[in-house]
C-alpha positions as CSV (number, residue, x, y, z in Angstrom):
1,M,-9.0,14.6,-24.6
2,S,-8.3,13.1,-21.1
3,E,-8.4,9.4,-20.5
4,R,-9.3,8.9,-16.8
5,R,-7.5,6.0,-15.1
6,F,-7.8,4.5,-11.7
7,A,-4.2,3.6,-11.4
8,V,-0.8,3.8,-13.1
9,I,1.6,1.0,-12.2
10,T,5.2,1.8,-13.0
11,G,8.5,0.0,-12.8
12,G,10.3,-3.0,-14.1
13,G,13.4,-3.2,-16.3
14,T,13.7,-6.9,-15.6
15,A,11.3,-9.8,-16.0
16,S,10.7,-10.0,-12.2
17,G,9.7,-6.3,-12.1
18,A,7.4,-6.7,-15.1
19,F,5.7,-9.7,-13.5
20,M,5.3,-7.9,-10.2
21,A,3.6,-5.0,-11.9
22,L,1.4,-7.4,-13.7
23,A,0.5,-9.2,-10.4
24,V,-0.6,-6.0,-8.8
25,A,-2.6,-5.0,-11.9
26,E,-4.4,-8.4,-11.9
27,A,-5.1,-8.1,-8.2
28,L,-6.8,-4.8,-8.8
29,T,-9.0,-6.3,-11.6
30,Q,-10.1,-9.0,-9.1
31,R,-11.3,-6.1,-6.9
32,G,-13.5,-4.8,-9.6
33,H,-11.3,-2.4,-11.6
34,A,-11.5,-2.7,-15.4
35,R,-8.3,-3.4,-17.3
36,S,-8.8,-0.2,-19.3
37,E,-8.5,1.8,-16.1
38,I,-5.0,0.5,-15.2
39,T,-2.0,1.6,-17.2
40,L,1.3,-0.2,-16.9
41,V,4.4,2.1,-17.5
42,G,7.8,0.6,-18.0
43,S,11.1,1.0,-19.7
44,S,11.6,0.7,-23.5
45,R,15.0,-0.9,-22.7
46,G,13.6,-3.5,-20.3
47,Q,11.7,-6.8,-20.6
48,E,8.3,-5.2,-20.4
49,S,7.7,-4.9,-24.1
50,L,8.2,-8.6,-24.5
51,L,6.4,-9.8,-21.4
52,L,3.4,-7.5,-21.1
53,A,2.4,-7.2,-24.7
54,D,-0.5,-9.7,-24.3
55,S,-1.5,-8.6,-20.8
56,G,-4.6,-6.7,-21.9
57,F,-3.7,-3.6,-20.0
58,P,-2.8,-0.2,-21.6
59,L,0.9,0.1,-21.9
60,Q,3.4,3.0,-22.1
61,F,7.2,2.6,-22.4
62,L,9.6,5.4,-21.4
63,S,13.2,5.8,-22.5
64,G,16.0,5.7,-19.9
65,R,18.6,3.6,-18.2
66,G,20.0,3.1,-14.8
67,I,22.9,5.1,-13.3
68,A,26.2,3.2,-13.1
69,R,28.0,3.4,-9.7
70,R,31.6,3.7,-11.1
71,L,33.9,6.7,-11.5
72,D,35.6,6.9,-14.9
73,V,35.4,9.0,-18.0
74,R,33.3,6.6,-20.0
75,T,30.9,5.9,-17.2
76,S,30.5,9.6,-16.4
77,A,29.5,10.3,-20.0
78,R,27.0,7.4,-19.9
79,N,25.6,8.7,-16.7
80,A,25.2,12.2,-18.1
81,A,23.2,10.7,-21.0
82,A,21.2,8.6,-18.5
83,L,20.3,11.8,-16.5
84,L,19.2,13.5,-19.7
85,G,17.1,10.5,-20.6
86,L,15.6,10.5,-17.1
87,F,14.7,14.2,-17.5
88,W,12.9,13.6,-20.8
89,A,11.2,10.5,-19.5
90,T,9.9,12.4,-16.5
91,L,8.5,15.1,-18.7
92,R,6.7,12.5,-20.8
93,A,5.5,10.7,-17.7
94,G,4.2,14.0,-16.2
95,A,2.3,14.7,-19.4
96,A,0.8,11.3,-19.4
97,L,-0.4,11.7,-15.7
98,V,-2.0,15.0,-16.5
99,R,-3.8,13.4,-19.4
100,R,-4.9,10.3,-17.6
101,R,-5.6,11.9,-14.2
102,P,-5.0,8.6,-12.2
103,R,-6.3,8.4,-8.7
104,V,-3.1,6.7,-7.6
105,V,0.4,5.8,-8.9
106,V,2.0,2.5,-7.8
107,S,5.8,2.1,-8.1
108,V,7.2,-1.4,-8.1
109,G,10.8,-0.3,-8.1
110,G,13.7,-0.2,-10.5
111,Y,15.0,2.7,-12.6
112,A,11.9,2.4,-14.8
113,S,9.7,3.6,-11.9
114,L,11.5,6.8,-11.2
115,P,10.0,9.1,-14.0
116,A,6.4,8.4,-13.2
117,G,7.0,8.3,-9.4
118,L,8.6,11.7,-9.5
119,S,5.8,13.0,-11.7
120,A,3.2,11.7,-9.2
121,L,4.9,13.5,-6.4
122,A,5.2,16.8,-8.3
123,L,1.5,16.6,-9.4
124,G,0.2,15.6,-6.0
125,V,-1.1,12.2,-7.1
126,P,-1.0,9.7,-4.2
127,L,2.0,7.3,-4.5
128,V,2.2,3.8,-3.1
129,N,5.8,2.4,-3.2
130,V,6.3,-1.3,-3.4
131,T,9.8,-2.4,-2.1
132,V,10.6,-6.1,-2.4
133,D,14.2,-6.2,-1.4
134,A,15.3,-6.5,2.3
135,V,17.6,-3.5,1.7
136,P,15.8,-0.8,-0.4
137,G,17.5,0.5,-3.6
138,A,18.1,4.2,-4.3
139,T,14.9,4.6,-6.2
140,S,12.8,3.0,-3.5
141,R,14.5,5.1,-0.8
142,L,13.8,8.3,-2.7
143,L,10.2,7.6,-3.6
144,G,9.5,5.9,-0.3
145,R,10.4,9.0,1.6
146,F,7.4,10.8,0.1
147,A,5.0,7.9,-0.6
148,R,1.6,7.7,1.1
149,A,2.5,4.1,2.0
150,N,5.4,1.7,1.5
151,A,4.5,-2.0,0.9
152,I,7.5,-4.0,2.0
153,T,8.3,-7.7,1.7
154,F,10.4,-8.2,4.8
155,P,9.8,-6.9,8.4
156,G,12.4,-4.4,9.4
157,T,12.9,-2.9,6.0
158,R,13.7,0.7,6.8
159,L,11.1,2.9,5.1
160,P,8.5,5.3,6.6
161,R,4.8,4.4,6.7
162,A,5.7,0.7,6.0
163,V,3.2,-2.1,5.7
164,V,4.4,-5.7,5.4
165,T,2.6,-7.2,2.5
166,G,5.1,-9.7,1.0
167,A,6.3,-9.5,-2.6
168,P,3.5,-9.7,-5.2
169,V,3.8,-12.8,-7.4
170,R,1.6,-13.9,-10.3
171,G,-1.5,-16.0,-9.7
172,D,-0.2,-18.9,-11.7
173,V,2.7,-19.3,-9.3
174,H,0.3,-19.6,-6.4
175,A,-1.3,-22.5,-8.2
176,V,1.8,-24.7,-8.3
177,S,1.3,-27.8,-6.1
178,R,4.3,-30.0,-7.1
179,S,2.2,-33.1,-6.9
180,A,3.5,-36.2,-8.7
181,D,1.1,-35.7,-11.6
182,E,1.9,-32.0,-11.9
183,V,5.7,-32.7,-11.9
184,A,5.3,-35.1,-14.8
185,A,3.0,-32.7,-16.7
186,A,5.4,-29.8,-16.1
187,R,8.5,-31.8,-17.3
188,A,6.6,-32.8,-20.4
189,A,5.7,-29.1,-21.0
190,L,9.4,-28.2,-20.8
191,G,10.4,-31.0,-23.1
192,L,12.2,-33.1,-20.4
193,S,12.0,-36.6,-19.2
194,A,9.6,-37.3,-16.3
195,D,11.7,-40.0,-14.7
196,R,14.9,-38.1,-14.0
197,A,15.7,-35.7,-11.2
198,L,15.8,-32.2,-12.5
199,V,18.1,-29.3,-11.7
200,A,17.2,-25.9,-13.2
201,I,20.0,-23.3,-13.5
202,V,18.4,-19.9,-14.2
203,G,20.3,-16.7,-14.7
204,G,17.2,-14.5,-15.2
205,S,16.0,-12.6,-18.2
206,L,19.3,-10.8,-18.6
207,G,21.4,-13.8,-17.9
208,A,24.3,-14.4,-15.4
209,G,27.8,-15.2,-16.8
210,R,28.9,-16.9,-13.6
211,L,25.9,-19.2,-13.5
212,N,26.3,-20.0,-17.3
213,E,29.9,-21.0,-16.7
214,A,29.0,-23.2,-13.7
215,A,26.1,-24.8,-15.6
216,R,28.4,-25.9,-18.5
217,A,31.0,-27.2,-16.1
218,L,28.4,-29.1,-14.1
219,A,27.1,-30.7,-17.3
220,D,30.6,-31.8,-18.2
221,D,31.0,-33.3,-14.7
222,W,27.7,-35.1,-15.0
223,A,28.1,-36.2,-18.6
224,E,27.5,-39.9,-17.9
225,R,24.7,-39.5,-15.4
226,D,21.6,-41.2,-16.9
227,D,19.4,-40.3,-13.9
228,L,19.6,-36.6,-14.1
229,S,18.4,-33.7,-16.2
230,V,19.8,-30.1,-16.3
231,L,17.7,-27.3,-17.6
232,H,19.9,-24.3,-18.3
233,A,18.3,-20.9,-19.0
234,T,21.1,-18.6,-20.2
235,G,19.4,-15.2,-20.5
236,R,18.4,-13.9,-24.0
237,R,21.6,-11.9,-24.6
238,N,23.9,-14.8,-23.7
239,F,22.0,-17.6,-25.5
240,E,23.9,-17.9,-28.8
241,A,27.3,-18.0,-27.1
242,A,26.2,-20.4,-24.4
243,A,24.4,-22.7,-26.8
244,A,27.5,-22.8,-29.1
245,A,29.7,-23.7,-26.2
246,A,27.3,-26.2,-24.7
247,V,28.6,-29.7,-24.2
248,R,27.0,-32.7,-25.8
249,P,27.0,-35.3,-23.0
250,G,25.9,-38.8,-23.8
251,A,23.8,-39.9,-20.9
252,L,22.9,-36.6,-19.2
253,E,19.8,-34.8,-20.4
254,Y,21.1,-31.2,-20.8
255,K,18.7,-28.6,-22.3
256,V,19.9,-25.0,-23.0
257,V,17.2,-22.3,-23.5
258,P,17.4,-18.5,-23.6
259,F,14.6,-17.9,-21.1
260,I,11.8,-19.9,-19.5
261,D,8.5,-18.1,-20.1
262,D,6.5,-20.9,-18.4
263,V,7.7,-20.2,-14.9
264,P,5.0,-22.2,-13.1
265,S,6.1,-25.3,-15.0
266,L,9.7,-24.6,-14.0
267,Y,8.8,-24.4,-10.3
268,A,6.6,-27.5,-10.6
269,A,9.2,-29.6,-12.5
270,A,12.5,-28.8,-10.7
271,D,13.8,-30.7,-7.7
272,V,16.3,-27.8,-7.1
273,V,16.6,-24.4,-8.7
274,V,20.0,-22.6,-8.9
275,C,19.5,-18.9,-9.4
276,R,20.2,-15.3,-8.2
277,A,18.4,-14.0,-5.1
278,G,16.3,-11.1,-6.3
279,A,13.4,-10.6,-4.0
280,V,10.6,-11.5,-6.5
281,T,12.5,-14.8,-7.3
282,V,12.9,-15.5,-3.6
283,A,9.2,-14.8,-3.0
284,E,8.1,-17.1,-5.9
285,L,10.4,-19.9,-4.7
286,A,8.7,-19.6,-1.3
287,V,5.1,-19.5,-2.6
288,A,5.7,-22.5,-4.9
289,G,7.8,-24.4,-2.3
290,V,10.9,-25.0,-4.3
291,P,14.3,-25.9,-2.7
292,A,17.1,-23.7,-4.1
293,I,20.7,-22.9,-4.2
294,L,20.9,-19.1,-4.2
295,V,23.9,-17.2,-5.7
296,P,23.5,-13.5,-4.7
297,L,24.5,-11.0,-7.3
298,P,27.9,-9.5,-6.2
299,G,28.0,-5.7,-6.0
300,A,24.2,-5.3,-5.7
301,P,23.3,-2.1,-3.9
302,G,23.3,-2.6,-0.2
303,D,24.2,-6.3,-0.8
304,H,20.4,-6.8,-0.9
305,Q,20.5,-10.1,-2.6
306,T,22.5,-11.7,0.2
307,H,20.0,-10.4,2.7
308,N,17.1,-11.8,0.6
309,A,18.9,-15.2,0.3
310,R,19.6,-15.5,4.0
311,I,15.9,-15.3,4.8
312,L,15.3,-18.6,2.9
313,A,18.6,-20.1,4.1
314,D,17.9,-19.4,7.8
315,A,14.6,-21.2,7.5
316,G,16.3,-24.2,5.9
317,A,14.7,-23.7,2.5
318,A,17.9,-22.9,0.6
319,V,21.6,-23.0,0.4
320,V,23.6,-19.8,-0.2
321,V,26.7,-19.8,-2.4
322,T,28.8,-16.7,-3.1
323,D,29.3,-15.8,-6.7
324,E,33.0,-16.4,-6.4
325,E,32.4,-20.0,-5.1
326,C,29.8,-20.8,-7.8
327,T,31.6,-23.3,-10.0
328,G,30.5,-26.6,-11.6
329,E,32.5,-28.5,-9.0
330,R,30.9,-26.7,-6.1
331,L,27.4,-27.1,-7.4
332,A,28.0,-30.8,-7.8
333,Q,29.2,-31.0,-4.2
334,L,26.0,-29.4,-3.0
335,L,23.5,-30.9,-5.4
336,E,24.5,-34.6,-5.2
337,P,23.7,-35.0,-1.5
338,L,20.5,-33.0,-1.9
339,L,19.2,-35.0,-4.8
340,A,20.1,-38.3,-2.9
341,D,17.9,-37.2,0.0
342,P,14.2,-36.9,-1.1
343,V,13.1,-36.5,2.6
344,G,15.5,-33.6,3.0
345,L,14.3,-32.0,-0.2
346,S,10.7,-32.3,1.0
347,A,11.6,-30.6,4.2
348,M,13.3,-27.8,2.3
349,A,10.2,-27.4,0.2
350,A,8.0,-27.3,3.3
351,S,10.2,-24.7,4.9
352,A,10.1,-22.5,1.7
353,R,6.3,-22.8,1.6
354,G,6.1,-21.7,5.2
355,L,7.7,-18.4,4.3
356,G,5.4,-17.8,1.3
357,R,2.9,-15.0,1.2
358,P,0.5,-16.0,-1.6
359,N,-1.9,-13.1,-0.8
360,A,0.8,-10.4,-1.2
361,A,-0.6,-9.0,-4.5
362,A,-4.1,-8.8,-2.9
363,R,-2.7,-6.9,0.1
364,V,-0.9,-4.4,-2.1
365,A,-4.1,-3.9,-4.1
366,E,-6.0,-3.2,-0.9
367,L,-3.3,-0.7,0.2
368,V,-3.6,1.0,-3.3
369,E,-7.4,1.4,-2.9
370,I,-7.0,2.9,0.6
371,H,-4.7,5.6,-0.7
372,A,-6.3,6.3,-4.0
373,A,-7.5,10.0,-4.1
């Protein structure tokens, strides 16, 4: 028996991708579409199963993994298995689209979006492709070539039929105000002191080894600081090792966690966030108005994270540090003058907020409705 849907939203593989899919889905509900009419399709290997379980939307998880860009025997064997998994996932996605007969498919990027995106093209279902990075990845370039419309974050992103919408972020990030009362409440929610300056070092849901090493070294360097807090999110797969190696400084408040689910509290609480420069992260920092030190992922396709980071840096909202330069000593050199200059931090926050597009999810939802069959 068929299960008619208005939209299938596909993509993810990371926390940012999952949250972006959710932001678009929520924006569609605000335009009158029932949750039961919107299916979220993601990867069984990604973060979606953890982060979307309580979303209230119908879910489907497909097998598969990304293609590694290396040439060796082991990688070739893994890529062959990945291609086989992609073929099987595409068959499953196609069968699901035939059964659900959606009026439109929305791809938010990542390898998890490819099976349903290809199936939509094969079946003639209108496809709206959401590309959040300044330099589109391979999946976005492929799907974007045939999509009815490409929702892009940054002007100049080279895709056909492009509409600048900004990157969709969740509604609770829009609500962050960073007032004094909100800062105190957010720090309490995170289990941190309200009267210390807070630096958050966040490696994302999958973690970042370089940032983890730098965070531990910074905590060592600041061990006797009784005016500072460091919140260190290691990533779930790195937490046990990072927690075991964590220093026990006397005066510094140093808290190590695997992942921060309460992202709005993080943005409200932190004076500065140190993190990678994925497009959704950059968009959230801008919407919330958070000063940042951005450490682009080396080797990212098209060096897209450096392009993302430069947009904030050029506006005076962030400082960019290469992965190689990211050490505890270098972070201390950058953070100490920032934390000692509240007026400068306020100016960075205002510059970030000036770049934010809080209505991005609503604009994407409007574009989806225009192109629904």
